[in-house]
N, C-alpha and C positions, 0 to 999 in steps of 0.2 A: 429238304427243295423239292423244290414244285416244278418240274417239269412243261414246257410249253410247247403242248403238243400242236398247235396249228396254227402261224400263222399270215393274216391276211393282208395286205397293205390298198386299205381304201379308199386313200386320194392321194395327193401327195402332201405331206405330214403326215394323215394321219396312216392307224397304223390298228390292228384288227387283233388278240393275241386273247389263244383258250389255252388256260393254265388248266394243269392234272392239280385241285384241290379239292378230293371227297369231301375233307371235314366243313370244308368252309360248304359249298355246294350243296351237303343235304340241311345247311339251315339260312339260306340263302332269299331274300325275298327280296319282291321288289323298290328300288329305290335307296339300297345299301350300299355299302363303299364298300373297300378291302386299300390297303395302306401294302405297300412292296417294297424290297426290298432288289436290290439287280445283284450286288453284292457284299459281300460282310463290309467293306466299307462304303456304301453305298447311302444315299440321301434316303428317309422314308416318304414315300409321296399317292398321296389316296383318289385312288381310280372308283367312278363310279361303276358297281353293276351292271354289263350291260344284255347280258345271260344267262342262267345256269343251266344245268343238265343233271339233278341227282342222280339220273340210272347212267352218266359213265361217270359223275363225279369232276363235274369240270364250269370250268368262271370262264367268261364268256368278259375281257373291258375292253375298250377300246378307247385309245389317244391318241392326242397330237404331239406332234415334236412343238416344245415352244422354247426351253431352256435348257441346259445340260443331262440334266436325267435324262429327262424324256428322250432328248436327242440321243444317249449316249444309247435310252433304254429299244430305240429302235432300233440298235446295232443288233440287238438279242435274236438268234436265230432261231427256228424250227429246228426239237432234240438239244433246247442250249434248257439251265433251269434256272430259278432265281433263289436267291435265297431266305430270302421267308418272302411272306403271303399271305397277309392276318386279315378274318373280317369271319362272319358279313358284319359290319360292326354300323353303326346309327342305329335309328329307326327306322323303319321298314316305309315305304308311305301308304297313307292311309286308304284305302279301297272297300269300299262298299256300292250299291247302285243306289247314287246319283239321281242319275235322267239321261242328262247330253252331255260330256268332261271330255271338254278342246284338248289335244294331249299338244303340245306346243317344243318342239325342238326346234334349236338355231346350229348351223355348225355339227361339230362332233355331240354336241349334241343329240342328236337327231338317232344316236347308236341306246341315251339311256333315257329318254324318254319312251321305246319301244316299247321294255319290261311292263313299263306303267301303262302304256295304249294298252297292250297284252290283258295285262290284270284288271284294268279297271271292265273291258270286255266280258270277262271268266266273272264279275260280278254285277252284269247283264244291264252295264251301260252302253246308248250309244255314243259312240268313239268318234269323235270328230281331230284327228289330224291336222295341222299348221305345221310344214318343215318347211327353214329356210337358208337358202344354202350362196356361195356371195356370187358361184358361177358353178354352169353346168359341171365345170369337169369336178369342180368338191362335191357331187353330190355322191349319195351313197345307204342303202337302204332303200330307195319308196320301195318296192313290192316289198319286203317285212314288215313295212309298218300300211301297205293295202293288210294286208292276211292280216293285220290285226284289228282293224280301220273301218267302223260304216265309210266314209269318209277321208279321201287326205285331200291337204291343196299343199300348192309343193311352190317356194317364193325362190328366187334368183334377186336379190341385189339390180342387177346389168340385164336380165329376163332374155336371157338365154337357153332357159329353159321354166316351164310352170309363168306363173306370173312374177308381175315382175311390181318388183319393190319389196317392203322387209313386214317381216310375221307377226306382227303390232296392225297390221291394215284389215285385212279379215279375221282378226281375232278381233276388232272392234264390232267391226263386220255384222260379227254376229254377233255379238252383244244389243247389237239396236235392235237386234230379228226379237230378242227375243228368244234364242233356244240352248241357251247356257246356263246351266244352272255350279260349274267349277273348271273350273282350267288348273292345269297343273305346265307348267312354264319349266322347262329347261337351256342354260344353253348360258351365251358369255353377260358376263353382269350386264351390260348395257344393252341389252336384250331381254332380260326379266327386268328390270328394273320396268321400261316401259310399254310391260306385254301388261307388268302389275296397272302402271299409269293409263294406261286405257280402258280396264277394266273396269273398275275404282267406280268411277263417277255412274254404271250401272247395278253396283253392288253383288260384282257375282265371284263367287269368290276363289283364290288365285294363289297357288300353291306352289314357292321356289324349291328349287334344288341350289345352298349356297355352293361356294367354293373355296373358301374363302385361306390365306396360310394356316398349315397340322403339321401337328410336330411326333404327336406318341397317338393318337386318335384315344384316349380315355381319357378325358373329361383334365387331365393331370395338370397340365402345361400353359395351360388357356391362352396356347394363342390362337386361336379357332373363332375367338371369343367375334361377339359380332352382334346391333343392339336391332333388339325388337318389339317396339312398340314402347319403348324405353325401356326398358330393363336386360340386362349383358345374360347372352344367351350362349353353347356352347357345344357350334355345331358337329361334334363327334361322336354327341351325349343326347343331347336335346333336338338334333335333327337327325340329316340335312336340311330336311324338311319346311318348314317354314311359310306363315301368312303372308305373303306378296306385298302386302297394300300397311305391312306394320315395317319390313326390312328400313335398317339409315342404310338408304343406297354409299349416300356420299364417304359414310363414315369405313363403312365394304368396303367401296374403291379407293379408297385413300391410303388402307390398312394393306391391301394386295397392290398399293408401289411401291411401302418399306423397303422390299432389298432388293428394287428393279438394279440399282447398278450395279450388288455386288451378284444378280446374277446374271448382268454381264458378264464380268469378269470372270467371272467361274464358265459362261461358255465359252470368251475368248485361249485363258488357259490351257483348258481341256481339247478346242480346237487346236492347240501350239502341240502340245500332249499326241494327241493322234497325230498329225504332222510329221512331225520325230521319229512318233515310234513306227513307219510307216515308212520313213527312209532308210532308216538301220538295215 
């Protein structure tokens, strides 16, 4: 069992869990992920590692409530335990002194770009972080991003804080100014897709962390296959990082929609069960 030693609600429907998992913390690196189950009957869900503390033996993950399992996960309280917490999985993000690296985080992706920005800074890079949210109320970790960055640009869709607009706009401007040697982007699929399209004309290498449907996390089931450069890759073992200029984004988006109706039904059934339990 893996105890939840700290919980924080960062923004509406976005939560931070710090979990006691000493063996995972011992090996974790920026860019890797874990797969957890809430209970014995629970679905296996992958979450990217947002931070780790080897001395304390803890792993930090940040997630957004988007379906039944993530909504159920949000009900877990500090002191409770998860039945499984497997990792670290996947390949760590390549970190070396590239020069100037732009770390782009969209929404809750800001949490998972943080350890990468930190690792890039420690490798001697100049780090420019661009983080975007729909509005000021959904913002979190600006201070943490500033602590590992030379410059931080904050964007909000509605202009309620920072710069109004999408993260792709300052990224494109930095490319036009010839200031970037590498871009790493994590967030919703459309955000990563259009960040990659923004950098492609300038030839700036762009790494994205993909989040397809995943089941076993070992490469055996094939559920997380994606097309990269015309070849089939498995995110759980070959990724999650890939060249954003080579990803077949339309295929990835379509595959992630396959179980949408099933997910909706599962959510409705769970909500009905929860309501029934409350009335007993």
